[in-house]
C-alpha positions in Angstrom: 13.4 15.2 6.1 14.8 16.9 9.6 16.2 19.7 9.7 19.0 18.1 11.0 20.7 16.3 8.6 20.7 18.5 5.5 24.1 19.1 6.4 24.7 15.3 5.9 23.1 14.7 2.0 24.8 16.5 -0.3 22.4 18.0 -3.2 19.4 18.2 -1.4 17.0 21.0 -1.8 16.4 23.7 1.4 12.7 22.6 0.1 13.6 19.4 0.9 13.3 19.7 4.9 11.3 20.3 7.5 11.5 23.4 10.1 14.3 22.6 13.2 11.9 20.5 15.7 14.0 21.0 19.0 12.4 17.3 20.6 13.7 15.3 17.2 16.9 16.4 17.5 18.5 13.8 19.0 16.9 11.1 17.1 17.0 12.7 13.5 20.7 12.1 13.2 20.2 8.4 14.8 17.8 8.1 12.3 19.5 9.2 9.4 22.6 7.0 9.8 20.5 3.9 10.5 18.3 5.0 7.2 21.6 5.3 5.2 22.6 2.0 6.3 19.2 0.4 5.4 19.5 2.1 1.5 22.9 1.2 1.2 22.1 -2.6 2.0 18.8 -2.4 -0.6 21.4 -1.2 -3.6 23.8 -4.1 -3.2 21.3 -6.6 -2.7 19.8 -5.1 -6.4 23.5 -5.4 -7.5 24.0 -8.9 -6.2 20.3 -9.7 -7.5 20.1 -11.1 -3.9 16.9 -13.6 -3.1 13.6 -12.5 -1.5 14.4 -14.1 1.4 17.7 -11.7 1.7 15.4 -8.8 0.9 13.4 -9.6 3.9 16.0 -10.1 6.4 18.4 -7.1 5.3 16.4 -4.3 4.4 12.6 -4.6 5.1 12.3 -5.5 8.4 14.8 -3.4 9.5 12.7 -0.4 7.9 9.9 -1.7 10.0 12.0 -1.7 12.6 12.9 1.9 12.4 9.4 2.9 12.1 7.4 0.4 14.6 10.0 0.2 16.6 9.9 -3.5 18.3 7.6 -5.5 19.5 5.6 -3.5 22.7 5.9 -5.6 25.8 3.0 -8.1 26.9 0.3 -6.5 28.2 1.1 -3.0 28.6 1.7 0.5 26.2 4.0 2.9 26.7 2.8 5.1 23.9 1.8 8.6 23.9 -1.6 9.8 23.6 -1.3 10.6 20.0 -5.2 10.0 19.1 -7.4 13.6 19.8 -10.9 11.2 19.4 -9.9 9.0 21.9 -10.8 9.7 25.1 -7.8 11.1 27.2 -8.2 8.6 29.4 -7.8 6.3 27.4 -4.0 5.5 25.7 -3.7 5.0 21.9 -3.0 1.2 20.6 0.3 0.0 20.4 1.2 -0.6 16.3 3.7 -3.6 15.9 4.9 -5.3 13.0 4.7 -8.5 12.5 6.9 -11.3 10.4 3.9 -14.0 9.2 5.8 -15.8 6.3 4.6 -19.1 8.3 1.2 -18.1 8.9 -1.5 -20.6 8.0 -5.5 -19.7 7.8 -7.6 -21.5 9.5 -10.0 -23.6 7.5 -13.5 -21.0 8.5 -11.2 -18.4 7.0 -10.2 -19.7 3.5 -12.1 -17.9 0.9 -13.9 -19.9 -1.4 -13.5 -19.1 -5.4 -16.8 -17.3 -6.6 -16.8 -16.4 -10.3 -18.5 -12.5 -10.3 -22.2 -12.2 -10.7 -23.1 -15.8 -9.7 -23.1 -18.4 -6.8 -20.5 -20.4 -5.8 -18.6 -22.5 -9.3 -15.9 -24.6 -9.6 -17.6 -27.5 -7.4 -14.9 -29.9 -6.7 -17.0 -33.0 -7.4 -21.0 -32.4 -9.9 -24.0 -32.2 -7.4 -21.7 -32.2 -4.1 -22.2 -28.5 -3.1 -18.6 -28.5 -1.9 -17.0 -25.1 -3.2 -13.4 -25.2 -4.0 -11.1 -23.0 -1.8 -8.7 -20.3 -2.5 -6.1 -21.8 -1.0 -4.5 -25.4 -1.3 -5.4 -27.0 2.0 -4.3 -29.9 4.3 -6.1 -31.6 7.9 -5.0 -29.8 10.6 -2.1 -31.4 12.4 -4.7 -32.0 15.7 -7.2 -34.6 13.8 -4.9 -36.0 10.5 -3.5 -39.5 10.7 0.3 -40.5 9.0 -1.7 -41.8 6.2 -3.5 -38.3 5.3 -1.9 -35.3 3.8 -5.5 -34.2 1.9 -8.9 -32.7 3.2 -11.4 -33.0 -0.3 -13.2 -35.1 2.0 -13.6 -33.1 4.8 -14.1 -29.3 3.2 -17.3 -29.7 5.7 -16.1 -29.2 8.9 -13.9 -26.4 9.0 -12.5 -27.1 12.8 -10.4 -30.2 10.8 -8.1 -28.3 7.6 -5.6 -25.2 7.1 -3.7 -24.0 4.6 -1.1 -25.7 3.6 2.3 -23.8 4.8 3.9 -24.1 1.4 0.7 -22.2 0.2 2.2 -18.7 0.7 0.9 -16.3 2.0 2.0 -12.4 3.0 5.2 -11.6 4.4 4.7 -8.9 7.3 1.6 -7.2 9.2 0.8 -4.9 10.7 -1.4 -5.0 13.7 -3.0 -3.1 16.5 -2.1 -4.1 19.9 -5.3 -2.8 22.1 -4.5 -2.4 25.9 -5.7 -5.5 28.4 -7.9 -2.1 30.1 -9.8 -1.3 27.0 -12.7 -2.4 26.5 -12.8 -3.8 23.0 -10.1 -6.5 24.1 -12.6 -7.8 26.7 -14.9 -8.1 23.7 -12.2 -9.1 21.1 -11.5 -12.2 23.4 -15.1 -13.0 23.6 -16.2 -13.0 20.5 -13.5 -15.2 19.0 -13.3 -17.9 21.8 -13.4 -21.0 19.7 -13.9 -24.0 22.2 -12.5 -26.4 19.8 -9.2 -24.9 20.8 -9.6 -23.5 24.1 -8.6 -19.7 23.1 -9.7 -17.2 20.1 -8.2 -15.2 17.6 -9.7 -12.3 16.1 -7.2 -12.8 12.9 -7.8 -15.5 9.6 -5.1 -16.8 11.1 -4.3 -18.3 15.1 -0.8 -17.3 14.5 0.0 -17.3 18.4 1.5 -13.0 18.4 -1.6 -12.2 16.7 -4.7 -14.2 18.8 -6.4 -10.5 19.6 -4.8 -8.0 18.0 -6.5 -7.5 14.9 -4.4 -7.3 11.0 -4.9 -3.6 10.0 -2.5 -3.6 7.4 -1.0 -7.1 5.1 2.5 -6.8 3.6 4.0 -8.9 0.8 7.0 -8.3 -1.1 8.9 -9.3 -4.4 11.9 -8.9 -6.2 12.2 -7.6 -9.9 11.5 -10.5 -12.1 9.0 -12.6 -10.1 6.4 -13.5 -12.1 3.5 -13.8 -8.9 1.8 -10.5 -8.7 2.2 -9.6 -5.3 -2.0 -8.6 -5.3 -3.4 -11.8 -5.4 -1.4 -13.1 -2.2 -2.5 -9.9 -0.6 -5.9 -10.1 -1.6 -6.6 -13.9 -0.4 -5.3 -12.9 2.3 -7.4 -10.1 2.9 -10.4 -11.5 1.8 -10.0 -14.1 4.5 -9.4 -11.7 7.4 -13.3 -10.2 5.5 -14.7 -13.8 5.9 -13.0 -14.0 9.8 -14.3 -10.6 10.9 -17.6 -11.3 9.5 -17.6 -14.5 11.2 -17.2 -12.5 14.7 -19.5 -9.9 14.3 -22.2 -12.2 13.7 -21.7 -13.6 16.6 -21.8 -10.2 18.4 -25.2 -9.5 16.3 -27.0 -12.6 14.9 -28.5 -11.2 11.7 -32.1 -9.6 12.2 -35.3 -8.9 9.5 -33.8 -5.5 9.4 -33.8 -4.3 6.0 -33.5 -0.9 4.3 -34.3 0.6 1.1 -31.3 1.7 -0.8 -31.4 4.7 -2.5 -33.3 5.1 -5.8 -34.4 1.9 -6.2 -37.3 -0.5 -5.2 -35.4 -3.4 -3.9 -34.9 -4.0 -0.4 -31.7 -5.9 1.5 -31.4 -6.6 5.3 -28.7 -4.4 6.5 -25.1 -5.7 6.8 -22.3 -2.8 8.0 -19.3 -2.6 6.0 -15.7 -2.8 8.1 -13.4 -0.1 7.6 -10.7 0.4 4.1 -8.0 -1.6 4.8 -4.7 -0.8 3.1 -2.7 -3.7 1.5 1.5 -3.0 0.7 3.1 -4.4 -1.7 7.0 -3.9 -2.0 9.1 -4.7 -5.5 12.6 -4.3 -4.3 13.0 -1.0 -4.0 9.8 0.1 -4.5 6.6 0.3 -1.9 3.3 0.7 -3.3 -0.1 0.9 -1.2 -3.5 -0.2 -2.7 -6.8 0.2 0.0 -9.3 -2.8 0.0 -12.9 -1.9 0.4 -15.7 -3.7 1.5 -18.4 -3.9 -0.7 -20.7 -6.5 1.3 -20.8 -8.8 -1.4 -17.3 -8.8 -2.6 -14.0 -7.1 -1.6 -12.8 -4.3 -4.5 -8.8 -3.3 -4.3 -8.1 0.4 -5.3 -5.6 2.7 -6.0 -1.9 1.7 -6.5 0.1 4.6 -5.0 3.9 4.9 -4.8 4.6 5.5 -0.9 9.2 5.6 -1.3 11.6 3.6 -2.0 14.7 2.2 -0.6 17.2 3.0 -3.8 17.9 7.1 -2.7 18.1 8.6 1.0 15.5 11.0 -0.1 12.8 8.7 -1.5 13.3 6.3 1.7 12.7 9.8 3.6 9.2 10.0 2.4 8.6 6.0 2.3 9.1 6.2 6.3 7.6 9.5 6.9 4.4 7.7 4.5 4.8 4.3 7.0 4.0 6.7 9.9 1.4 8.1 8.4 -0.1 5.0 8.4 0.7 3.5 12.3 -1.5 7.4 12.8 -4.4 6.2 10.7 -4.5 2.0 12.3 -4.3 4.2 16.4 -6.9 5.9 15.5 -9.7 5.6 12.1 -8.7 1.7 12.2 -9.2 1.7 16.3 -12.3 3.4 15.6 -13.9 0.9 12.2 -12.6 -2.2 14.7 -14.7 -0.2 18.0 -17.8 0.1 15.7 -17.3 -3.8 14.1 -17.5 -5.3 17.5 -19.3 -2.8 19.5 -22.0 -1.0 17.3 -25.4 -3.1 16.3 -27.2 -2.8 13.5 -30.1 -0.1 14.2 -26.9 2.1 15.1 -24.6 1.7 11.7 -27.7 1.6 9.9 -29.2 5.0 10.7 -25.1 6.1 10.2 -25.4 4.7 7.0 -28.8 6.6 6.2 -27.7 10.3 7.7 -24.5 9.5 5.4 -26.5 8.6 2.4 -28.8 11.5 3.1 -26.2 14.5 3.4 -23.7 12.9 0.6 -25.2 11.0 -1.7 -24.1 7.1 -3.5 -20.2 7.4 -4.6 -20.3 7.2 -7.9 -16.9 6.5 -8.3 -16.0 4.4 -11.2 -15.1 1.1 -9.3 -12.7 -1.9 -10.4 -13.4 -4.9 -8.9 -10.0 -7.6 -8.6 -10.9 -10.7 -7.3 
């Protein structure tokens, strides 16, 4: 907690506070007042058994705005240089949060249902070869006629359908807003252009505010007593993002016959790069938890469930906004670099890096749990 508010927090220990920081003094008390208000409203929301939508409106949105600020102006980035591994002449990307409760997943990004260790199963009709989509789907409004509300006969044409609006996805995302003069922005626009739409979209959803801003973190909120498991919704949502990103990379670098031999085996497989692991945040009333989705090429594994902080006390709330600040810095650095590699480095470079990594560090033997 900031040194400047130590006289405002009853019962706090000395080691709760950071050394005095002159640069932050002007904002420390304002932040304390805003955060205290959020904690008070959160506790009242818990006492009154408010609905999830009320929590989002009264607690979660103000907290995210406190950490990430308002959406940056279009085509600009006024953030100060903070990433040590980015050239000094280039500003880091801005990070902003976006409310995506009504976002739909485009048809080509909807993941299919598959049983572990097998080919795609759950065929809609025996012998049809068409798998069940993981989301409930409907025809795109641009091609739907008045008598049609499902797409049972159109699943082989992803341009004609999307997820239903009532098919619940997630509540918020943290997105990376890349500078217009950044080469990566130009590459993303070119790779994601869709002729049938006459514009592009880098993510699994074509919501206008996120067209060329890659989603870094997805957030799903619940209240105590909810039967739905937020990790299921987060898993489906991030699976759709991986599918979309894989499609865009294939456009940039079509698969080649190059192959490599995994260490300790005689099997050869074509080299497939991996996306940077991305955080998933579950909010259960007061408590915020973080997990990580790892790209395992043939599946996505979700690991961990660590408490970031809470809104039930001011001390836990400071821990929460501090950890969210670290997530913000990660988006500006590691996530930015990972997405840059995904869109600009070809297989031969990535293969060499992978081989060097395996030689230096060996194979990761950590136990992995596949969640979906």
